[in-house]
C-alpha positions in Angstrom: -30.9 12.9 -123.7 -27.9 14.2 -125.6 -28.0 17.4 -127.5 -25.7 16.0 -130.2 -28.1 13.2 -131.3 -30.4 15.3 -133.5 -27.5 17.0 -135.3 -25.8 13.7 -135.9 -29.1 12.3 -137.3 -29.4 15.3 -139.6 -25.9 14.9 -140.8 -26.5 11.3 -141.5 -29.6 12.1 -143.6 -27.8 15.0 -145.4 -24.9 12.6 -146.2 -27.2 10.0 -147.6 -29.1 12.5 -149.7 -25.8 14.0 -151.0 -24.5 10.5 -151.8 -27.7 9.6 -153.6 -27.8 12.7 -155.7 -24.2 13.8 -156.2 -22.5 10.4 -156.0 -25.3 8.8 -158.0 -24.9 11.4 -160.7 -21.1 11.1 -160.8 -21.3 7.3 -161.0 -24.0 7.4 -163.7 -22.1 10.0 -165.7 -18.8 8.0 -165.6 -20.6 4.8 -166.6 -22.4 6.6 -169.4 -19.3 8.1 -170.8 -17.5 4.8 -170.7 -20.5 3.1 -172.3 -20.7 5.6 -175.1 -16.9 5.5 -175.7 -16.9 1.7 -175.8 -19.8 1.6 -178.2 -18.2 4.0 -180.5 -14.9 2.1 -180.3 -16.8 -1.0 -181.3 -18.1 0.7 -184.4 -21.5 2.2 -183.4 -22.4 5.7 -184.5 -22.1 8.3 -181.8 -25.8 9.2 -181.9 -26.9 5.6 -181.6 -24.5 5.0 -178.8 -25.6 8.1 -176.9 -29.3 7.3 -177.2 -28.9 3.7 -176.1 -26.6 4.5 -173.2 -28.8 7.4 -172.0 -31.8 5.2 -171.9 -29.9 2.8 -169.6 -28.5 5.6 -167.6 -31.8 6.4 -166.0 -32.1 2.9 -164.7 -28.6 3.0 -163.4 -29.2 6.2 -161.6 -32.4 4.9 -160.1 -30.7 1.8 -158.9 -27.7 3.6 -157.4 -30.1 6.2 -155.8 -32.1 3.4 -154.0 -29.0 1.5 -153.0 -27.4 4.6 -151.4 -30.3 4.6 -148.9 -30.5 0.9 -148.4 -26.7 0.3 -147.8 -25.6 -0.1 -144.2 -22.6 2.2 -144.4 -22.6 5.8 -145.7 -18.9 5.6 -146.0 -19.1 2.6 -148.2 -21.7 4.3 -150.4 -19.4 7.3 -150.9 -16.3 5.1 -151.5 -18.1 2.9 -154.1 -19.7 5.8 -155.9 -16.8 8.2 -155.9 -14.2 5.4 -156.7 -16.3 4.0 -159.5 -16.9 7.5 -161.0 -13.2 8.2 -161.1 -12.3 4.7 -162.5 -15.0 4.7 -165.2 -14.2 8.3 -166.3 -10.5 7.5 -166.4 -11.1 4.3 -168.4 -13.3 6.3 -170.9 -10.6 8.9 -171.2 -7.9 6.4 -171.9 -10.1 4.5 -174.4 -10.9 7.8 -176.2 -7.2 8.6 -176.4 -6.5 5.3 -178.1 -9.3 6.0 -180.7 -7.9 9.4 -181.8 
C-alpha cells in the first residue's frame, strides 16, 4: 500500500470542498451582480432587483454546491466556476459603466 494514497485522497476532498464553497460563492456572486445590474438596466428599482435576485441566488448556490461534488473532474469544476465568476463580474461591470 502506498503512503501517498491517503494524502491524495484528502487533497481531493479539500479541493472539492473549496470548489463548492469558494467557487460556488464566487459564481453566485458574479451571477447575482449581473442579474441585479441587468434588472436595473431594464428599469427595475434597485431594491426590487436586489431582493428578487438574492432569493434566486440561494438556489443557484445550492445547485452549484451539489454539482461541484457530483462532477467527474475537479479541474472542470474549478474552471467552470472561476471562469464564469470572472465573466459574469466583468459583464456586470461593463453593463454598469454603460448605465452611468
